C-alpha positions as CSV (number, residue, x, y, z in Angstrom):
1,M,0.0,0.0,0.0
2,W,1.3,3.4,-1.0
3,R,-0.1,6.9,-1.0
4,P,0.1,9.3,-4.0
5,V,2.0,12.5,-3.0
6,L,2.5,14.5,-6.1
7,V,1.3,14.6,-9.8
8,L,3.8,15.6,-12.5
9,Y,2.7,16.2,-16.1
10,R,4.0,17.4,-19.5
11,A,2.2,20.7,-19.9
12,D,3.4,20.8,-23.6
13,R,1.5,17.6,-24.3
14,M,-1.6,17.7,-22.1
15,K,-3.6,20.0,-19.9
16,R,-3.4,20.0,-16.1
17,P,-5.0,16.9,-14.7
18,R,-8.1,17.2,-12.5
19,T,-7.2,16.0,-9.0
20,L,-7.1,17.2,-5.4
21,L,-3.5,16.0,-5.1
22,P,-0.6,18.5,-5.5
23,V,0.2,19.0,-9.2
24,R,3.3,20.5,-10.9
25,P,4.3,20.6,-14.6
26,L,7.5,18.9,-15.5
27,E,10.5,20.8,-16.7
28,P,13.0,19.5,-19.3
29,D,15.8,19.2,-16.6
30,D,13.7,17.2,-14.1
31,G,15.2,13.9,-12.9
32,W,14.9,11.4,-10.1
33,C,18.0,10.1,-8.4
34,D,18.4,6.3,-8.4
35,A,22.1,6.2,-7.4
36,I,22.6,4.0,-4.3
37,G,24.8,5.9,-1.9
38,D,24.0,9.3,-3.2
39,R,22.6,11.8,-0.7
40,N,19.6,12.4,-3.0
41,Y,18.7,8.8,-3.5
42,N,15.0,8.5,-4.3
43,R,14.5,12.2,-4.5
44,P,13.9,14.6,-7.3
45,V,17.0,16.3,-8.9
46,R,17.8,18.5,-11.8
47,H,19.9,17.4,-14.8
48,P,22.7,17.4,-15.4
49,Y,23.2,15.5,-12.2
50,P,26.5,14.0,-11.3
51,A,25.1,10.7,-10.0
52,G,22.7,8.3,-11.7
53,A,19.3,9.9,-12.2
54,E,16.4,9.0,-14.3
55,R,15.2,11.6,-16.8
56,L,11.5,12.5,-16.3
57,W,11.2,14.5,-19.5
58,R,11.1,11.7,-22.1
59,E,10.5,11.4,-25.8
60,D,8.0,8.6,-25.4
61,A,4.6,9.3,-23.6
62,L,5.3,7.1,-20.5
63,Y,6.1,10.0,-18.3
64,D,3.6,12.5,-19.7
65,L,1.7,11.9,-16.5
66,I,3.5,10.7,-13.3
67,V,2.1,10.1,-9.9
68,V,4.9,10.1,-7.3
69,L,4.1,7.5,-4.6
70,D,5.4,7.5,-1.0
71,H,7.4,4.3,-1.6
72,N,10.7,4.4,0.4
73,R,10.3,8.1,1.3
74,R,10.3,8.1,5.1
75,P,12.4,6.5,6.2
76,R,14.4,6.5,3.0
77,V,16.5,3.3,2.8
78,Q,19.4,3.2,0.3
79,G,18.8,0.3,-2.2
80,A,15.2,-0.3,-1.2
81,G,13.8,1.2,-4.4
82,S,13.7,4.5,-6.2
83,A,11.5,6.2,-8.7
84,I,8.5,4.0,-8.0
85,F,5.7,5.8,-9.8
86,M,2.2,5.4,-11.3
87,H,2.6,6.4,-15.0
88,V,1.3,5.9,-18.5
89,A,1.5,2.3,-19.7
90,R,3.5,1.1,-22.6
91,P,1.7,-0.2,-25.7
92,G,0.4,-3.7,-24.9
93,Y,1.0,-3.0,-21.2
94,R,4.6,-4.3,-21.5
95,P,6.3,-4.5,-18.0
96,T,7.7,-1.6,-16.1
97,E,10.8,-1.5,-13.9
98,G,8.7,-1.8,-10.7
99,C,6.1,1.0,-11.3
100,I,2.4,0.8,-11.7
101,A,1.3,1.6,-15.3
102,L,-2.2,2.4,-16.5
103,A,-3.6,3.6,-19.8
104,R,-3.6,7.4,-19.9
105,Q,-7.4,7.7,-19.8
106,H,-7.6,5.3,-16.8
107,L,-4.8,7.1,-14.9
108,L,-6.7,10.4,-15.4
109,L,-9.9,8.8,-14.0
110,V,-7.9,7.5,-11.0
111,L,-6.5,11.0,-10.4
112,A,-9.9,12.6,-10.7
113,G,-11.0,10.6,-7.7
114,A,-7.8,10.9,-5.7
115,A,-7.1,13.3,-2.8
116,P,-4.5,13.6,0.0
117,G,-4.8,10.4,2.0
118,T,-5.8,8.2,-0.9
119,R,-4.2,4.7,-0.8
120,V,-3.0,2.7,-3.7
121,V,-3.2,-1.0,-2.8
122,I,-1.4,-3.6,-4.8
123,G,-2.7,-7.2,-4.1
């Protein structure tokens, strides 16, 4: 069970999603540190970043809409997982690298009903 804490979206590709969760448009230099041992592990960073960090501004549509989950946030444990999001699914729902992926229209429906305190339960 995780809680959604922040929604990020590509304002150049879509309008602001309807939700009661905090929302912020992505910037081209947005990243998420996944370098074990780095002081910003599992935290947002700006590119260029000296350690390993995933780019959130992507050419494909997977990160046009991202829901940051509270996985491994407090306490943050090095190596226990980083950048675990809900995001747009690949065509054919091909596997993610540990995230939750939904079709864009379904993710928008989930967000429309989400609010602070909402829980995402994976069974």
